[in-house]
VMD Tcl script that draws the C-alpha trace (Angstrom):
set ca {
  {104.10 104.18 114.20}
  {102.72 106.48 111.52}
  {101.49 104.90 108.28}
  {101.77 108.24 106.45}
  {105.20 109.42 105.31}
  {105.77 112.98 104.16}
  {108.57 114.55 102.15}
  {108.92 117.89 100.41}
  {110.20 118.07 96.84}
  {110.78 121.55 95.39}
  {108.01 123.04 97.50}
  {105.52 120.23 96.84}
  {104.53 118.00 99.76}
  {104.32 114.29 98.96}
  {102.21 112.22 101.38}
  {102.58 108.46 101.02}
  {100.25 105.91 102.62}
  {102.31 102.91 103.73}
  {100.35 100.13 105.44}
  {101.46 96.81 103.90}
  {100.45 94.82 102.09}
  {97.52 96.69 100.46}
  {97.32 100.00 102.35}
  {93.89 99.06 103.73}
  {92.22 101.85 105.68}
  {91.29 100.92 109.23}
  {89.82 103.34 111.76}
  {93.20 104.35 113.13}
  {94.62 105.03 109.66}
  {91.60 107.11 108.64}
  {91.80 109.19 111.82}
  {95.54 109.74 111.43}
  {95.08 110.69 107.79}
  {92.28 113.16 108.51}
  {94.33 114.81 111.25}
  {97.35 115.06 108.94}
  {95.33 116.61 106.11}
  {93.72 119.09 108.50}
  {97.17 120.15 109.71}
  {98.33 120.56 106.09}
  {95.27 122.73 105.39}
  {96.30 125.04 108.23}
  {99.67 125.64 106.53}
  {99.31 124.58 102.89}
  {102.44 123.89 100.83}
  {103.08 126.48 98.14}
  {103.81 123.81 95.56}
  {100.67 121.84 96.34}
  {100.28 118.31 97.65}
  {100.66 114.88 96.07}
  {98.91 111.92 97.68}
  {100.12 108.44 96.77}
  {100.59 104.94 98.13}
  {103.55 102.67 98.80}
  {103.67 98.90 98.21}
  {102.64 99.23 94.56}
  {99.07 100.22 95.45}
  {97.16 103.37 96.34}
  {94.76 101.58 98.69}
  {92.56 98.50 98.52}
  {89.92 100.42 100.49}
  {88.48 99.98 103.96}
  {89.99 97.22 106.08}
  {87.41 94.48 105.43}
  {88.51 92.39 108.43}
  {88.03 95.26 110.85}
  {84.69 96.13 109.25}
  {83.49 92.50 109.41}
  {84.42 92.11 113.08}
  {83.22 95.55 114.13}
  {80.67 96.18 116.82}
  {78.32 99.16 116.57}
  {80.85 101.58 118.09}
  {83.61 100.50 115.69}
  {81.29 100.64 112.68}
  {80.42 104.22 113.63}
  {84.12 105.02 114.07}
  {84.89 103.64 110.60}
  {81.92 105.49 109.08}
  {83.00 108.85 110.47}
  {86.66 108.10 109.84}
  {85.88 107.77 106.13}
  {83.81 110.94 106.19}
  {86.49 112.90 108.05}
  {89.32 111.73 105.81}
  {87.42 112.47 102.61}
  {86.19 115.84 103.90}
  {89.73 116.88 104.86}
  {90.99 115.88 101.41}
  {88.25 117.76 99.57}
  {88.65 120.87 101.73}
  {92.39 121.30 101.14}
  {92.95 124.97 100.23}
  {95.78 124.12 97.84}
  {96.43 122.10 94.72}
  {96.05 118.37 95.38}
  {97.15 115.69 92.91}
  {96.59 111.96 93.39}
  {99.30 109.63 92.05}
  {97.77 106.18 91.47}
  {100.66 103.74 91.27}
  {98.58 100.58 91.70}
  {95.14 99.30 92.70}
  {92.73 102.01 93.89}
  {89.66 100.18 95.17}
  {86.68 101.69 96.98}
  {88.18 104.46 99.08}
  {91.05 104.51 96.60}
  {88.64 105.47 93.86}
  {87.14 108.15 96.11}
  {90.59 109.63 96.79}
  {91.24 109.78 93.04}
  {87.95 111.63 92.50}
  {88.41 114.00 95.43}
  {91.79 115.23 94.21}
  {92.07 118.19 91.84}
  {93.98 116.10 89.29}
  {94.76 112.39 89.16}
  {97.59 110.70 87.29}
  {97.41 106.94 86.93}
  {100.17 104.49 86.08}
  {99.85 102.68 82.76}
  {100.15 99.27 84.35}
  {98.04 96.24 85.27}
  {95.94 97.80 88.02}
  {92.27 98.07 88.91}
  {90.33 101.12 90.04}
  {86.68 101.38 90.98}
  {83.94 101.80 93.55}
  {82.78 98.27 94.50}
  {81.16 99.13 97.85}
  {77.83 97.54 96.88}
  {79.55 94.23 96.12}
  {81.58 94.45 99.33}
  {78.44 95.08 101.40}
  {79.55 98.56 102.45}
  {77.29 101.55 101.77}
  {78.98 104.83 100.85}
  {79.09 107.35 103.74}
  {77.77 110.82 102.96}
  {81.02 112.66 102.18}
  {82.25 110.09 99.62}
  {78.81 110.37 98.01}
  {79.36 114.13 97.74}
  {82.80 113.49 96.22}
  {81.23 111.24 93.59}
  {78.50 113.79 92.82}
  {81.16 116.48 92.46}
  {83.77 114.49 90.57}
  {81.86 112.14 88.26}
  {79.48 112.59 85.37}
  {76.03 111.41 86.60}
  {75.99 108.51 84.11}
  {79.35 107.18 85.28}
  {78.40 107.80 88.91}
  {75.41 105.50 88.44}
  {77.27 102.88 86.43}
  {80.25 102.61 88.76}
  {78.32 102.73 92.04}
  {75.61 100.27 90.96}
  {77.76 97.76 89.07}
  {80.85 97.66 91.34}
  {82.82 97.38 88.08}
  {86.58 97.60 88.36}
  {88.38 99.30 85.48}
  {91.87 99.26 84.07}
  {94.11 102.30 84.04}
  {93.31 103.40 80.48}
  {89.56 102.85 80.99}
  {89.60 105.11 84.04}
  {90.23 108.18 81.89}
  {86.89 107.82 80.10}
  {84.95 107.62 83.35}
  {86.56 110.57 85.14}
  {88.23 108.42 87.80}
  {91.61 109.67 86.51}
  {92.84 112.48 84.27}
  {96.16 111.38 82.84}
  {97.83 108.07 81.95}
  {101.57 108.05 82.66}
  {104.56 105.74 82.65}
  {104.58 103.70 85.89}
  {108.12 104.71 86.84}
  {107.27 108.42 86.45}
  {103.90 108.50 88.22}
  {104.95 110.40 91.32}
  {107.39 112.60 89.39}
  {104.67 113.70 86.98}
  {102.21 114.17 89.85}
  {104.66 116.59 91.48}
  {105.00 118.49 88.20}
  {101.21 118.74 87.87}
  {100.81 119.92 91.46}
  {103.35 122.68 90.89}
  {101.70 123.67 87.60}
  {98.32 123.99 89.28}
  {99.70 125.79 92.32}
  {101.69 128.26 90.21}
  {98.53 129.70 88.67}
  {97.82 132.93 90.57}
  {94.06 132.37 90.80}
  {94.08 128.58 91.25}
  {92.95 128.55 94.88}
  {90.17 131.03 94.17}
  {88.97 129.02 91.16}
  {89.07 125.83 93.22}
  {87.07 127.43 96.04}
  {84.45 128.67 93.58}
  {84.13 125.29 91.87}
  {83.88 123.39 95.15}
  {81.68 125.85 97.03}
  {78.56 123.67 96.76}
  {80.44 120.49 97.66}
  {81.95 122.18 100.72}
  {78.51 123.48 101.75}
  {77.07 119.97 101.38}
  {79.89 118.58 103.55}
  {79.20 121.24 106.18}
  {75.53 120.19 106.16}
  {76.51 116.56 106.84}
  {78.36 117.57 109.99}
  {75.70 120.06 111.06}
  {73.08 117.31 110.81}
  {75.10 114.67 112.63}
  {74.73 112.17 109.77}
  {73.53 108.59 109.92}
  {75.27 105.23 109.82}
}
mol new
graphics top color blue
foreach p $ca { graphics top sphere $p radius 0.5 }
foreach p [lrange $ca 0 end-1] q [lrange $ca 1 end] { graphics top cylinder $p $q radius 0.2 }
display resetview
């Protein structure tokens, strides 16, 4: 059964991750998500895309149990699953808005950074990049997302400290762009996606701004990467 649910609202595609209780990303989820995003890229929605999570959370990150029990083959599958999912998200040739309705930990923070705009619910949630504390090194494509989406000072602080931030604090760091009422998070994300997509030159501006990041991602796959 799919853990991603899609609906279209006024031309904007809403993709919701739904893997209770915390939307943890295992290998199967990452592979399904990457395939879905690649299919969306082939026929992008005119009103842009909103990515969000069910269960009152965006995602708590990689499935720690699967990672802890993984043999070498599964660790490699998780490593490239994260790369593929993040690469597909960053390469979307349309407006992409992340709606953070709850905790966004690890991969959740990366998704927020990789989107073109991120709205975050003004509620008691945590967002951050605690891979060092969790014993999980960042794969190459999430590293590119952080280099692209974060000021170098905050990149260093967040990656080295594993600090988790509240919703309001996330605006200062660049993890999110806009603080919104919890009950309107997805609604406002849809509005923002449409506003971005309605700009005639948005896709061209996005491609120009992300050209280096996309080239760096291409280089990861050309080189085969390490894990």
